[in-house]
N, C-alpha and C positions, 0 to 999 in steps of 0.2 A: 836462259828464258826463250820459250816461242815467242813472240809475240809480232802483233799486229798492230796496225798505224793506223786509223782511221783521220784522213784528214792529212796528207802530207804537203803543208803548205807551210806558212814561215813555221811555226810551232810545230806542226808534228814531224815534217822535215827536220828541223832540227833535232829535237832530240829522239827521232826513229834514228837517223845518222849517226848520233854519238854513243848509243846502245849499239848498232852494228857492229862500227867503230871497234867497241869492244869486247868482239868476240857473242854476243846473243845475235839469233835467230829470228831477224826482223823481216816480216812484210811488208808495205805502203800501200795501200790503199790509194792510187789518183785517178787518174781524169785528164781524157784529153790529150795533147802535146805536154804537159809534163808528165804527165805517165809515158808517154813518146820517149822524149829524152832519156829519162830516165832509165828503159829498158834499153837503147841504144848506148849511153856515155856514163849513163849512172847520178851519184847525183853528189854538187859540188855546195858544199857548207863556205860561207865566206862569213869570218866571225872574229870578234876584235877577243877572243877568246885562243886565238887558232885554226889555221885555215886546215879546211880537209875537204876532200875529195876523194867517195867510195866507186871505182871503176863499174862495179857491177851490184847489183842489190837486188834484191826480190820486189817487181810491183804488178799492182794487177789493181783490173777497173770490178773484178769480181770476187770478194768473199767467197764463194760457196766454193773456189778455186784451190782456197787455204785450208780451208779443211779449221779443224775446234785448235785453237789455239791455249799458251797457260791464262796469256792478258790479252786486254784490246783497250788503248790509249786511244780515248775520242780526243779527235784535237779540229772539227769540224768548227764553224761560227755556232754561235750557241742558241740560234735559230734556223739550223739544219739538225740538231741533236734528236726530234724526234723522226728524220727525213734514216738519221747515222743509226739509231735502233736497231731499225726494220734492216740497213742494208746488214748490218753485222751479224745477225742471227744466226746465219748458216757456221759462225766461227764460237760458236757459243758451247761449247761441250759441259759435263756436268760442272766442269773442276774452273771453269773459265773467269775470272773477273773483271769491272772492266773499272774505268780510269777517268774522269771525265774531266780534262784540262780548259774546260773553257771561260771566258770570261762569266761573272753573274754567280748568282746562287741557287740555281732552279734544275741545273742543267742532271745534277744525279737523282733528284725529284723521276723528272722524265725518263731518266733511261730505267729506273730504278720500277717503275708503273708500266713499260713496256717489255726487259726481263727481267724481272722479278726483283726481289732486295736481296736475295742470296748473292749474286752474281756485280753486286756495283759497292762499290765503294766510294769515296767521295773525293776528290782532290781538285788542287788548280797548280800554275806554274806562272812563272814571270818569266821574261823574256821582249826583247824587242825586235824581234823578225820579219821577215817579209819572203816573200818568193821570188825573187827580182829579173827570172827570169823561167822558163822551162826548165826544167832540173837544177836550177843552180837558189838558193838560198842566200840570203842576206841578215846577219846578225850582226846590230850596229847597236845593242846599246842594252843594258840590264846585266849584271851577272846572273846566268841563267839559272834556275831553282823550280825544282819542284815537289808538292808538295802532299801526302795522301794517308788518305787510312780509313778504317773503319764508320760507318757513320753513326754505328752506340761507342764509338770510342777504346774501343776492348783494344785490348792488343793482339794480334795474328801473327801468324808461319807465313800465307802468303802475301801480307803487307810488304816483312819482312824480306821475304826472298826480290821482291822487287825493289826496293830500296837497294840492297845486294847488288841487284844486277844493274843499277844506276851507282852502286859505288863504284865500279868499276871505269864508269865512261869517267871520257874526259872532258871537260869542259860543262860541269852541274854538276850540282849539288841538290841530296834528296835527304828530307825530312820527313818520318812522322811524328805531327804533331800530337801536343796530347790532349788536344779539342778540335777537332777539323775542322767543325764546325767555323769557329772565332776566327781560323787561317782562312776558312775562303770569305767571311766577311770582312778579314783585314783586308784584304788583297779587292775586293768590293770595293770600299770605300774609297782607296785610291783611284781604280781602274776605272770606275764611273764616277768618278769627279773629275779627272781626266778627258774623259772621253766626253762627259758633257760638255765643260767648258770650251776645247777643244773645235767639236764642233758645230758650238751657238758663234763663234769670232772667226775660225779657220785660222787660227792663230797655233802658232808650237806653243811647248807647256812655257818655254823661257820669258818668251812675252806676256803672257798670263797670269804667269805666277809672282812676276813683279809689278807691273798694273796695278796700284791701288784698289781700281777698283771693283778687277775680275779677281784679284786673289780674295777681296770681300765673298765674294762670291764661291768661291771654291770651299772657302771655310764653310760655308753656311751651305753648300752640296752635301760633306761630309758632315756638319752635324744633324743634317736632315736622315741619312743613313747610317749612323751612331743610332739614332732616336728610334728611328725601325725592327733595327736589329736587336734594340735593348728591350722593346713591347714585345719581338719575338722570342724572346728567354735565353739571349745569345747573351756566353759571356765576356764580352769584349772588355779591354783591360782599360782600365780609368784614361789614362792617356795614350787609346786610340785614334783621334783627331791627328793627338799632336805628333803622333809616328806616321801617320799618310803622309802630313804635313810637308815632316822632313826627308820621308822617300821621295814627293814629288820636287823640292824642295833638289836634291841629291841627281835629280835625272840630269843629263845633256841636256841641253838651250833647245838646241831642233827637234826633241821627242814630240812625237802625237801616238795617240792612239787610231786602234785598229779600224774601231768604229769613226774617228774620226775620217780619217785614212779614204774609209767608203763611202761615208758620206759625203765628202768633197769630190768624188770619182763619180756619186751621182749611182753607187750601184744599193744593194741593199742590205742596213746593214744590224747591229746589237742593240737600238733602240730601245725596244719595245723587253729585255733582257735587262738591260740598264738602268739609263733614270725614267723607262717606261715601269722597269719593273719596282724599282722605289714608290713612286709614285701607287702604284695598285697595291703592293704590299702594305707599304702605307696607309690606304684608306682600308684595306682588311681589318689593321690595327691602330683607326684611329688615330694615327700620328699624321700631322701635319705637315705635307713637303712643299712645299709655296716655289720653291727653284726649283726643283728637280718637273715639277707640272710643269713651267713655261718653257723649260730647255727642251722637256715633250711635244709642248701642244708647237712650240716655234718647228720641230724638227720633222713634226710628225707629216705634212705639208709632200714635203722631199722625199720622204721616208716612203710614204702612199704611190707618190710617182715613177718612185723605183723598182717598186712593185710589179707594176701592170705589165701584162704581158707583151714582148716587143724591144720592152723599155730597157 
């Protein structure tokens, strides 16, 4: 397949590298020194699933140079999705489809509003990875997976084709769920809880899941998200919260979410698309979300400061 990776950090860099190593025609959309290093020295992945070095990769900061592709994997931060949708337009042909891999539950809506429903699948991924240095991705936790599918849950040849491409790649498992919304919200449960509790405590998950006080907060965050999902007719399994808690309990003790790392670094974060989204969507559905509201309010001053020009 001819694939473009919009956003070549921890998520896009990892999955794009695995696809390229498996023989897919992959172009990375990157910028700055990361792009410069990729052009000079290729892309290096240090991974618990096995290290990888691609000495030569296709990489650019101009999507118009790429032309129409079979599929675009969007792996930017959730607050950058609208901008990414505009940027990838030159790569969208009549049959091109776009798969978001962001945290949150609204990326597919944002893409569909700007690119058209017919071009957009829904999707998610699981991985603990980041850009360690320009041209170098570090994968330190979670067995990487991608899940994607048509937004109406019908089976399609294009989704099957993308799954087949991932199936050829080492270090990735791919799945087309029976219900993509259930899959997206199930991931949202644990990542939003992990992001929120980590951001307000500045502690890794091994600490917050062990202290009774912060563990109770995690459980309440999960319960609020579940209530919002059910109010929006998402058919989560009866044990969705328990499953999310088991996933959290199995993470390496030092694990942190990308939102937490961004907040601790004073950078713009995914606050509005995670805990902020729970509050907003809960309000729309008349569901109370007091713990998520507290987290959102507590982090909002720093978030606004991080978004000031020159910060």
